[in-house]
Residue frames as a rotation matrix with the C-alpha (Angstrom) as fourth column:
MET 1
0.754 -0.501 0.425 3.67
-0.423 0.124 0.898 21.75
-0.502 -0.857 -0.119 -124.38
ARG 2
0.777 -0.474 0.413 5.73
0.618 0.696 -0.364 20.45
-0.115 0.539 0.834 -127.23
LYS 3
0.122 -0.831 -0.543 9.33
0.125 -0.530 0.839 21.62
-0.985 -0.170 0.040 -127.45
GLU 4
0.672 0.030 -0.740 10.42
-0.672 -0.395 -0.626 23.16
-0.310 0.918 -0.245 -130.68
GLY 5
-0.208 -0.779 -0.592 12.15
-0.951 0.301 -0.063 20.70
0.227 0.550 -0.804 -132.94
ALA 6
-0.738 -0.005 0.675 10.66
-0.318 0.884 -0.342 17.62
-0.595 -0.467 -0.654 -131.21
THR 7
-0.708 0.480 -0.517 8.70
-0.466 0.232 0.854 15.44
0.530 0.846 0.060 -133.58
PRO 8
0.274 0.886 0.373 5.37
-0.942 0.169 0.291 13.87
0.195 -0.431 0.881 -132.65
MET 9
0.581 -0.115 -0.806 7.04
-0.059 0.981 -0.183 10.45
0.812 0.154 0.563 -133.02
ALA 10
-0.548 -0.835 -0.051 9.68
0.060 0.022 -0.998 11.37
0.834 -0.550 0.038 -130.37
TRP 11
-0.524 0.428 0.736 6.95
-0.837 -0.421 -0.351 12.44
0.160 -0.800 0.579 -127.94
THR 12
0.580 0.756 -0.305 5.01
-0.703 0.653 0.283 9.26
0.413 0.050 0.910 -128.59
ARG 13
0.152 -0.624 -0.767 8.08
0.187 0.780 -0.597 7.12
0.970 -0.052 0.235 -127.84
TRP 14
-0.789 -0.461 0.406 8.71
-0.243 -0.374 -0.895 9.07
0.565 -0.805 0.183 -124.65
ALA 15
-0.117 0.846 0.519 5.09
-0.984 -0.168 0.051 8.69
0.130 -0.505 0.853 -123.52
VAL 16
0.673 0.332 -0.662 5.06
-0.350 0.930 0.111 4.93
0.652 0.157 0.742 -124.24
ALA 17
-0.241 -0.852 -0.465 8.36
0.225 0.418 -0.880 4.45
0.944 -0.317 0.091 -122.38
ALA 18
-0.754 0.001 0.657 7.06
-0.565 -0.513 -0.647 6.40
0.337 -0.859 0.387 -119.37
ALA 19
0.292 0.945 0.150 3.78
-0.934 0.248 0.257 4.46
0.206 -0.215 0.955 -119.30
LEU 20
0.516 -0.180 -0.838 5.64
-0.050 0.970 -0.239 1.15
0.855 0.165 0.491 -119.56
ALA 21
-0.601 -0.799 -0.007 8.02
0.024 -0.010 -1.000 2.10
0.799 -0.601 0.025 -116.72
VAL 22
-0.477 0.513 0.714 5.09
-0.872 -0.376 -0.313 3.01
0.108 -0.772 0.626 -114.46
ALA 23
0.577 0.760 -0.299 3.20
-0.732 0.643 0.224 -0.18
0.362 0.090 0.928 -115.33
LEU 24
0.294 -0.535 -0.792 6.20
0.158 0.844 -0.512 -2.47
0.943 0.026 0.332 -114.78
GLY 25
-0.723 -0.563 0.400 7.24
-0.246 -0.331 -0.911 -0.68
0.645 -0.758 0.101 -111.60
GLY 26
-0.116 0.789 0.604 3.78
-0.988 -0.152 0.008 -1.26
0.098 -0.596 0.797 -110.17
CYS 27
0.681 0.377 -0.627 4.05
-0.422 0.903 0.085 -4.99
0.598 0.206 0.774 -110.89
ALA 28
-0.315 -0.893 -0.322 7.19
-0.134 0.378 -0.916 -5.48
0.940 -0.245 -0.239 -108.85
GLY 29
0.756 0.599 -0.262 6.37
0.119 0.268 0.956 -7.22
0.643 -0.754 0.132 -105.59
LYS 30
0.280 -0.646 0.710 8.20
-0.920 -0.392 0.006 -6.85
0.274 -0.655 -0.704 -102.34
VAL 31
0.064 -0.369 -0.927 10.43
0.011 0.929 -0.369 -9.67
0.998 0.014 0.063 -101.13
ALA 32
0.774 0.312 0.551 9.88
-0.533 -0.149 0.833 -10.68
0.342 -0.938 0.051 -97.52
PRO 33
-0.281 -0.865 0.416 12.57
-0.960 0.253 -0.122 -12.04
0.000 -0.434 -0.901 -95.18
GLY 34
-0.193 0.135 0.972 12.80
-0.315 0.930 -0.192 -15.79
-0.929 -0.343 -0.137 -95.57
ALA 35
0.877 0.473 -0.084 11.89
-0.202 0.205 -0.958 -15.70
-0.436 0.857 0.275 -99.29
SER 36
0.468 -0.736 0.489 14.47
0.770 0.611 0.183 -17.21
-0.433 0.291 0.853 -101.63
ASP 37
0.247 -0.365 0.898 15.12
0.706 -0.567 -0.424 -13.80
0.664 0.739 0.118 -103.25
TYR 38
0.982 0.181 -0.059 15.58
0.167 -0.671 0.723 -11.98
0.091 -0.719 -0.689 -99.92
ARG 39
0.014 -0.998 0.065 18.85
0.774 -0.031 -0.632 -10.08
0.633 0.059 0.772 -99.60
PRO 40
0.732 0.267 -0.627 19.16
0.646 -0.564 0.514 -8.04
-0.217 -0.781 -0.585 -96.41
LEU 41
0.202 -0.670 0.714 21.10
0.408 -0.606 -0.683 -4.80
0.890 0.429 0.150 -96.60
PRO 42
0.274 -0.774 -0.572 23.77
-0.962 -0.212 -0.174 -3.99
0.013 0.597 -0.802 -95.72
PHE 43
0.477 -0.170 -0.862 25.54
-0.200 0.934 -0.295 -7.20
0.856 0.313 0.412 -96.64
LEU 44
0.826 0.021 0.564 26.33
-0.563 -0.040 0.826 -8.84
0.040 -0.999 -0.021 -93.33
SER 45
0.862 -0.480 0.162 28.87
0.439 0.868 0.234 -11.53
-0.253 -0.131 0.959 -94.20
LYS 46
0.449 -0.830 -0.330 32.61
-0.766 -0.548 0.337 -10.90
-0.461 0.102 -0.882 -94.28
VAL 47
0.980 -0.095 0.177 34.37
0.176 0.831 -0.527 -12.90
-0.097 0.547 0.831 -97.02
THR 48
0.305 -0.945 -0.118 38.13
-0.771 -0.318 0.551 -13.58
-0.558 -0.077 -0.826 -97.07
VAL 49
0.993 -0.114 -0.028 40.04
0.072 0.778 -0.624 -15.53
0.093 0.617 0.781 -99.74
THR 50
0.389 -0.917 0.087 43.67
-0.768 -0.271 0.580 -16.55
-0.509 -0.293 -0.810 -99.12
GLY 51
0.345 -0.379 0.859 46.24
0.285 0.914 0.289 -18.71
-0.894 0.145 0.423 -100.88
SER 52
-0.632 -0.682 -0.367 47.83
-0.230 -0.287 0.930 -18.98
-0.740 0.672 0.025 -104.27
ASP 53
-0.023 0.583 -0.812 46.50
-0.975 -0.193 -0.111 -19.27
-0.222 0.789 0.573 -107.80
VAL 54
-0.544 -0.051 0.837 45.10
0.002 0.998 0.063 -22.68
-0.839 0.036 -0.543 -108.79
PRO 55
-0.795 0.200 -0.573 44.08
-0.606 -0.308 0.734 -23.13
-0.029 0.930 0.366 -112.46
GLY 56
-0.854 0.501 -0.138 40.82
0.398 0.802 0.446 -24.61
0.334 0.326 -0.884 -113.70
PRO 57
-0.068 0.916 0.395 37.12
-0.097 -0.400 0.911 -24.18
0.993 0.023 0.116 -112.97
LEU 58
-0.414 -0.063 0.908 36.11
-0.852 -0.324 -0.411 -23.45
0.320 -0.944 0.080 -109.38
ARG 59
0.170 0.405 -0.898 35.58
0.056 0.906 0.419 -26.53
0.984 -0.122 0.132 -107.22
VAL 60
0.322 -0.018 0.947 35.04
-0.916 -0.259 0.307 -26.89
0.240 -0.966 -0.100 -103.47
ARG 61
-0.353 -0.571 -0.741 37.34
-0.331 0.817 -0.472 -29.64
0.875 0.079 -0.478 -102.20
ASP 62
-0.354 0.202 -0.913 36.25
0.821 0.535 -0.200 -29.61
0.448 -0.820 -0.355 -98.58
SER 63
-0.177 0.337 0.925 34.39
-0.232 -0.928 0.293 -27.39
0.957 -0.162 0.242 -96.13
ALA 64
-0.568 0.024 -0.823 33.69
0.768 0.374 -0.520 -26.87
0.295 -0.927 -0.231 -92.45
LEU 65
0.097 0.651 0.753 31.11
-0.054 -0.752 0.657 -24.93
0.994 -0.104 -0.038 -90.45
PHE 66
-0.181 -0.214 -0.960 31.71
0.915 0.322 -0.244 -23.87
0.362 -0.922 0.138 -86.84
PHE 67
0.911 0.405 -0.074 31.15
0.394 -0.804 0.446 -21.12
0.121 -0.435 -0.892 -84.33
ALA 68
0.376 -0.799 0.469 33.93
-0.200 -0.564 -0.801 -18.52
0.905 0.208 -0.372 -84.01
ALA 69
0.248 -0.227 0.942 34.08
-0.966 -0.134 0.222 -19.39
0.076 -0.965 -0.253 -80.30
GLY 70
-0.801 -0.596 -0.053 34.62
-0.597 0.802 -0.009 -23.05
0.048 0.024 -0.999 -81.27
GLY 71
-0.767 0.432 0.474 32.47
0.145 0.837 -0.528 -26.13
-0.625 -0.337 -0.705 -81.77
THR 72
-0.846 0.530 0.052 29.20
0.051 -0.017 0.999 -26.81
0.531 0.848 -0.013 -83.53
ASP 73
0.241 0.907 -0.346 26.88
0.607 0.138 0.782 -26.69
0.757 -0.399 -0.517 -80.52
ARG 74
-0.806 -0.548 0.223 26.74
0.223 -0.631 -0.743 -23.75
0.548 -0.550 0.631 -78.08
ALA 75
0.300 0.809 -0.505 24.77
0.937 -0.152 0.313 -22.49
0.177 -0.568 -0.804 -75.15
VAL 76
-0.648 -0.505 0.570 24.71
0.447 -0.858 -0.253 -18.69
0.617 0.090 0.782 -74.91
GLU 77
-0.526 0.441 -0.727 23.33
0.647 -0.347 -0.679 -16.17
-0.552 -0.828 -0.103 -72.47
THR 78
0.569 0.780 0.259 20.61
0.802 -0.456 -0.387 -13.72
-0.184 0.428 -0.885 -73.45
GLY 79
0.945 -0.139 -0.297 22.24
-0.185 -0.974 -0.133 -10.87
-0.271 0.180 -0.946 -75.39
GLU 80
0.064 -0.972 0.228 25.52
-0.096 0.222 0.970 -12.72
-0.993 -0.084 -0.079 -75.99
PRO 81
0.244 0.031 -0.969 26.73
-0.922 -0.301 -0.242 -12.40
-0.299 0.953 -0.045 -79.61
VAL 82
0.390 -0.092 0.916 26.91
0.183 0.983 0.021 -15.47
-0.903 0.160 0.400 -81.85
GLU 83
0.183 -0.396 -0.900 29.31
-0.904 -0.428 0.005 -15.61
-0.387 0.812 -0.436 -84.82
ALA 84
0.678 0.080 0.731 29.36
0.128 0.966 -0.224 -18.46
-0.724 0.246 0.644 -87.34
VAL 85
-0.113 -0.800 -0.589 32.19
-0.780 -0.295 0.552 -19.30
-0.615 0.522 -0.591 -89.73
PHE 86
0.901 0.234 0.366 32.03
0.063 0.764 -0.642 -21.26
-0.430 0.601 0.674 -93.00
ARG 87
-0.007 -0.951 -0.310 35.44
-0.700 -0.216 0.680 -22.30
-0.714 0.222 -0.664 -94.33
ALA 88
0.917 0.288 0.278 35.96
0.007 0.683 -0.730 -23.92
-0.400 0.671 0.624 -97.72
TRP 89
-0.242 -0.970 0.023 39.09
-0.129 0.056 0.990 -25.21
-0.962 0.236 -0.139 -99.42
VAL 90
0.777 0.621 -0.101 38.79
-0.078 -0.065 -0.995 -24.46
-0.625 0.781 -0.003 -103.13
ASN 91
-0.433 -0.810 0.396 40.59
0.506 0.145 0.850 -24.93
-0.746 0.568 0.347 -106.42
GLY 92
-0.379 0.181 0.907 40.23
0.922 -0.007 0.387 -22.82
0.077 0.983 -0.164 -109.54
HIS 93
-0.978 0.074 -0.193 38.44
-0.082 -0.996 0.031 -19.70
-0.190 0.046 0.981 -110.67
GLY 94
-0.566 0.818 0.102 34.74
0.399 0.164 0.902 -18.86
0.721 0.551 -0.419 -110.82
LYS 95
-0.166 0.652 0.740 31.62
-0.620 -0.652 0.436 -17.77
0.767 -0.386 0.512 -109.02
PHE 96
-0.809 0.032 -0.587 31.06
0.459 0.657 -0.597 -18.85
0.367 -0.753 -0.546 -105.45
ALA 97
-0.365 0.761 0.536 27.55
-0.615 -0.630 0.474 -18.33
0.699 -0.157 0.698 -104.09
GLY 98
-0.563 0.249 -0.788 25.78
0.600 0.779 -0.183 -19.44
0.569 -0.576 -0.587 -100.96
HIS 99
-0.006 0.580 0.814 23.48
-0.407 -0.745 0.528 -18.32
0.913 -0.328 0.241 -98.21
TRP 100
-0.972 -0.226 0.069 23.15
-0.127 0.252 -0.959 -18.45
0.200 -0.941 -0.273 -94.44
GLU 101
0.005 0.989 -0.145 19.99
-0.077 0.145 0.986 -19.90
0.997 0.006 0.077 -92.91
ARG 102
-0.929 -0.099 0.357 18.73
-0.362 0.031 -0.932 -19.65
0.081 -0.995 -0.064 -89.34
ASP 103
-0.488 0.764 0.423 15.87
-0.053 0.458 -0.888 -22.00
-0.871 -0.455 -0.183 -88.49
GLY 104
-0.178 0.372 0.911 15.25
0.841 0.538 -0.056 -22.54
-0.511 0.756 -0.408 -92.23
GLU 105
0.875 0.479 -0.065 15.04
0.389 -0.778 -0.493 -18.83
-0.287 0.407 -0.867 -93.14
VAL 106
0.146 -0.826 0.544 17.63
0.863 -0.162 -0.478 -17.09
0.483 0.540 0.689 -95.32
VAL 107
0.709 0.058 -0.703 19.38
0.534 -0.696 0.481 -14.37
-0.461 -0.716 -0.524 -93.30
ASP 108
0.284 -0.608 -0.741 22.21
-0.556 -0.734 0.389 -13.42
-0.781 0.302 -0.547 -95.70
ARG 109
0.931 -0.027 0.364 23.44
0.311 0.581 -0.752 -14.22
-0.191 0.814 0.549 -99.19
VAL 110
0.162 -0.951 -0.262 27.04
-0.251 -0.297 0.921 -14.35
-0.954 -0.083 -0.287 -100.39
THR 111
0.874 -0.015 0.487 28.27
0.459 0.356 -0.814 -14.10
-0.161 0.934 0.318 -103.98
VAL 112
0.363 -0.825 -0.433 31.93
-0.481 -0.564 0.671 -13.60
-0.798 -0.035 -0.602 -104.89
PHE 113
0.945 -0.213 -0.247 34.00
-0.143 0.412 -0.900 -14.25
0.293 0.886 0.359 -108.00
ILE 114
0.616 -0.757 0.218 37.16
-0.057 0.233 0.971 -16.06
-0.785 -0.611 0.101 -107.02
THR 115
0.845 -0.398 -0.357 40.16
-0.446 -0.156 -0.881 -15.36
0.295 0.904 -0.309 -109.25
TYR 116
-0.243 -0.912 -0.330 42.80
-0.304 0.395 -0.867 -16.84
0.921 -0.110 -0.373 -106.96
GLY 117
-0.201 0.051 0.978 43.05
-0.974 -0.122 -0.193 -18.57
0.109 -0.991 0.074 -103.63
GLU 118
-0.608 -0.070 -0.791 42.82
-0.101 0.995 -0.010 -21.91
0.788 0.074 -0.612 -101.93
GLN 119
-0.619 0.418 -0.666 40.85
0.786 0.335 -0.520 -21.06
0.006 -0.845 -0.535 -98.80
LEU 120
-0.402 0.628 0.666 37.59
-0.035 -0.738 0.674 -19.15
0.915 0.248 0.318 -98.58
GLU 121
-0.739 0.209 -0.641 36.17
0.674 0.199 -0.712 -17.99
-0.022 -0.958 -0.288 -95.27
VAL 122
-0.278 0.752 0.598 32.70
0.035 -0.614 0.788 -16.50
0.960 0.240 0.144 -94.76
ARG 123
-0.847 -0.028 -0.530 31.91
0.529 0.046 -0.847 -15.04
0.048 -0.999 -0.024 -91.31
LEU 124
-0.144 0.842 0.520 28.52
0.045 -0.519 0.853 -13.90
0.989 0.146 0.037 -90.09
GLY 125
-0.601 -0.121 -0.790 28.07
0.766 0.196 -0.613 -12.44
0.228 -0.973 -0.025 -86.62
ASP 126
-0.726 0.393 0.564 25.46
-0.271 -0.917 0.291 -9.72
0.632 0.059 0.773 -86.99
PRO 127
-0.891 0.397 0.220 22.98
-0.153 0.193 -0.969 -9.64
-0.427 -0.897 -0.111 -84.07
GLY 128
-0.046 0.918 -0.395 20.10
-0.902 -0.208 -0.378 -9.46
-0.429 0.339 0.837 -86.57
ALA 129
-0.143 -0.083 -0.986 21.22
-0.731 0.680 0.049 -12.71
0.667 0.728 -0.158 -88.18
PHE 130
-0.280 -0.023 -0.960 21.54
0.432 0.889 -0.148 -14.71
0.857 -0.456 -0.239 -84.97
PRO 131
0.074 0.364 0.928 19.38
-0.574 -0.746 0.338 -13.06
0.815 -0.558 0.154 -82.31
THR 132
-0.539 -0.281 -0.794 19.89
0.463 0.689 -0.558 -13.99
0.703 -0.669 -0.241 -78.68
ASP 133
-0.715 0.292 0.635 17.20
-0.554 -0.791 -0.260 -11.85
0.426 -0.537 0.727 -77.05
GLN 134
0.366 0.887 0.283 14.71
-0.922 0.303 0.240 -14.70
0.127 -0.349 0.928 -76.47
PRO 135
-0.356 -0.475 0.805 15.41
-0.610 0.771 0.185 -18.14
-0.708 -0.425 -0.564 -74.95
GLY 136
0.782 0.620 0.056 15.24
-0.402 0.571 -0.716 -21.06
-0.476 0.537 0.696 -77.37
ARG 137
-0.077 -0.759 0.647 17.17
0.249 0.613 0.750 -23.45
-0.966 0.218 0.142 -79.62
HIS 138
0.676 0.238 -0.697 18.22
-0.526 -0.505 -0.684 -22.39
-0.515 0.829 -0.217 -83.14
THR 139
0.333 -0.574 0.748 19.91
0.659 0.709 0.251 -24.10
-0.675 0.409 0.614 -86.08
VAL 140
0.403 -0.349 -0.846 22.35
-0.588 -0.807 0.053 -22.40
-0.702 0.476 -0.530 -88.45
ARG 141
0.413 -0.277 0.868 23.35
0.646 0.760 -0.064 -23.66
-0.642 0.587 0.493 -91.91
PHE 142
-0.138 -0.393 -0.909 25.47
-0.604 -0.694 0.392 -22.42
-0.785 0.603 -0.142 -94.78
VAL 143
0.537 0.418 0.733 24.19
0.338 0.689 -0.641 -23.66
-0.773 0.592 0.229 -98.14
VAL 144
-0.588 -0.752 -0.297 26.60
-0.102 -0.296 0.950 -23.65
-0.802 0.589 0.098 -101.10
GLU 145
0.555 0.827 -0.089 24.70
-0.111 -0.032 -0.993 -22.72
-0.824 0.561 0.074 -104.28
ALA 146
0.938 -0.347 -0.018 27.67
0.014 0.088 -0.996 -22.46
0.347 0.934 0.087 -106.70
PRO 147
-0.573 -0.050 -0.818 29.77
-0.771 0.372 0.517 -24.15
0.278 0.927 -0.252 -107.79
VAL 148
0.546 0.831 0.107 27.20
-0.834 0.527 0.167 -26.92
0.082 -0.180 0.980 -107.99
PRO 149
-0.230 -0.634 0.739 28.61
-0.635 0.673 0.379 -30.19
-0.737 -0.382 -0.557 -106.61
LYS 150
-0.636 -0.046 -0.770 28.99
-0.687 0.488 0.538 -32.99
0.351 0.871 -0.342 -109.13
GLU 151
0.409 0.839 -0.360 26.55
-0.600 0.544 0.586 -35.90
0.687 -0.024 0.726 -109.10
SER 152
0.565 -0.164 0.808 26.84
-0.720 0.379 0.581 -38.33
-0.402 -0.911 0.096 -106.21
GLY 153
0.822 -0.346 0.453 29.60
0.396 0.918 -0.018 -40.85
-0.410 0.194 0.891 -106.56
SER 154
0.346 -0.754 0.558 32.04
0.657 -0.229 -0.718 -38.31
0.669 0.616 0.416 -108.00
GLU 155
-0.585 -0.719 -0.375 34.30
0.765 -0.337 -0.548 -35.77
0.267 -0.608 0.748 -106.39
GLY 156
0.032 0.565 0.824 32.85
-0.044 -0.823 0.566 -33.04
0.999 -0.054 -0.001 -104.23
PRO 157
-0.756 -0.382 0.532 32.74
-0.491 -0.207 -0.846 -31.96
0.433 -0.901 -0.031 -100.61
ALA 158
-0.667 0.545 -0.507 30.77
0.708 0.675 -0.206 -33.73
0.230 -0.497 -0.837 -97.93
PRO 159
0.291 0.845 0.449 27.52
0.516 -0.534 0.670 -32.01
0.805 0.037 -0.592 -96.92
VAL 160
-0.626 -0.480 0.614 28.01
-0.173 -0.683 -0.710 -29.07
0.760 -0.551 0.345 -94.55
PRO 161
-0.475 0.450 -0.756 26.70
0.821 0.535 -0.198 -29.86
0.316 -0.715 -0.624 -91.04
GLU 162
0.449 0.677 0.583 24.29
0.241 -0.720 0.650 -27.70
0.860 -0.152 -0.487 -89.08
LEU 163
-0.822 -0.564 0.078 25.25
0.114 -0.297 -0.948 -25.60
0.558 -0.771 0.308 -86.09
THR 164
0.293 0.913 -0.283 23.02
0.597 0.056 0.800 -25.35
0.747 -0.403 -0.529 -83.05
TYR 165
-0.853 -0.478 0.209 22.90
0.099 -0.542 -0.835 -22.65
0.512 -0.691 0.510 -80.43
GLU 166
0.127 0.881 -0.456 20.59
0.802 0.180 0.570 -22.41
0.584 -0.438 -0.683 -77.47
VAL 167
-0.418 -0.137 0.898 19.81
-0.262 -0.928 -0.264 -19.12
0.870 -0.345 0.352 -75.77
ARG 168
-0.615 0.118 -0.779 19.46
0.695 0.548 -0.466 -19.78
0.372 -0.828 -0.419 -72.05
SER 169
0.480 0.837 0.265 16.67
0.467 -0.499 0.730 -18.27
0.743 -0.227 -0.630 -70.05
PRO 170
-0.388 -0.642 0.661 17.85
-0.251 -0.617 -0.746 -15.56
0.887 -0.456 0.078 -67.66
TYR 171
0.158 0.579 0.800 15.45
-0.955 -0.116 0.272 -17.06
0.250 -0.807 0.535 -65.05
ARG 172
0.318 -0.048 -0.947 17.02
-0.152 0.983 -0.101 -20.50
0.936 0.176 0.305 -64.79
């Protein structure tokens, strides 16, 4: 089965590479929703950066978290869509990373490289991220992973608050 001109050494390298690929591929585990490495597809968040160029390393000056319909606490009907908005005022250039959590589980991750801008907005309103099919109370958070805030006592944004939405029972 050897091709003409192929040396035994070339076939040996090919066989070792194939065996290694199969062995390593079999070792890769699946990542479940809620795990820290979970990244749902397609990417659900919509990211917008506006403003002018500000020199220096990326820094979050301030931030806010709210529902697109307004406020930080909402009551919604079964099946009503819920959209959350994280807004950050930034300076500089660099990697911005964070993730959305619902009831402590990661539902979407965001990573963007900011080259210009003063205001960053991340919106998430996918029905899979914030389900409203069953009555109950849910908390929503946006966790900034990068840039890492400086140690306490120095500059950096205040912690981002949680949002709460309650799906009302249709039988009330």
